[in-house]
Phi, psi and omega in degrees: 000316181294322181297315177299326179289323182289327182293333178275000188288333179231005183295126177301148173088351182259154176297317173301312175302319172304308184297314173298314178287333180291314184303310182300326183283333183267359185294335187248028179105183183314129181280145182283056190308325177302337184271348185266140171227055182292174178296145177284128185252010183109184175254145174262149173282062178242134181221141176250114186292167181296343177258011175088003179272134180271135180237140171239117176057050171066008177245130185306134174277108186279358183259109185306320182299328178286325172298316175300323178289321186290318183295327181293342183239028179278141184216143176245140183224098183071232177264002181257156181241144181212152163265131188225140174230172179299343178244002179202163172214123185240126174283145185230166171255129179242121182290322185216265173252154180286333182238170173236136167266112198251344184219145177223129172240125179258136188222163180251119173270184165305324183257011180116200189283136167239135176260121179251133187238140170259129182269180184281001172246020165073028169269145175253138182232122174273113184294133190181193181298332180276342181222080191273166176252140171227153185233124184247143176289145174256109188301327189282333183253333191081358179276201181229148178244117181270144174229147178246139176276132191257298177201139178049244180258017178265134182228160172251136174279131179279133183294153178302325185296318187284324177307315179302318181293316180301317179299323176294332180270352188290174186200165185257142179209156179273132180224117181039050174081006176237138180281122186242156177249133186193194183221149176263137178200133174063026181084004183238144185256121184244107187286130175278303183189166173312139182309314192292343180267005187291335176300328182281355182287162170114000000 
């Protein structure tokens, strides 16, 4: 049994192998996940819930350091998500967005206001042209769901509390002849919706 355990420690497609291979790949800074194209090793019973909680075999992963490690090797291809190391690619399920934006700080830069967001894995992202905000309608409620671009094809869902903070900072601007309500950060204007429909949010 001990020999089997040791053999799994770096075997692609196993949880122990994934953890050890990911640790080895992240020792020298952020891993270049976008450059890796290893063999697909199947799907893991791992899911990121709509609230940003990571689950393995239907049990929440309670170790923040482990969640951060997995998040650092997360990759999206089309509508599918994978955990990738130089030697393996394992599919996982993501209910909504892989991250949550849980804190926001506003500061004044040379070009005006910059909104900085902290994700649930403690990455700080400065909203601007390279890290846009987008707003999707919620058919069931008629409200909006805001998302922040984190890196490549990965997004963070902005919490409802922070969304209300964004509304407080909002302003109206003309966009292609239509008055839109939105928020400015990093010199860019991110439209939420036509100004006249703002009263329907929430």
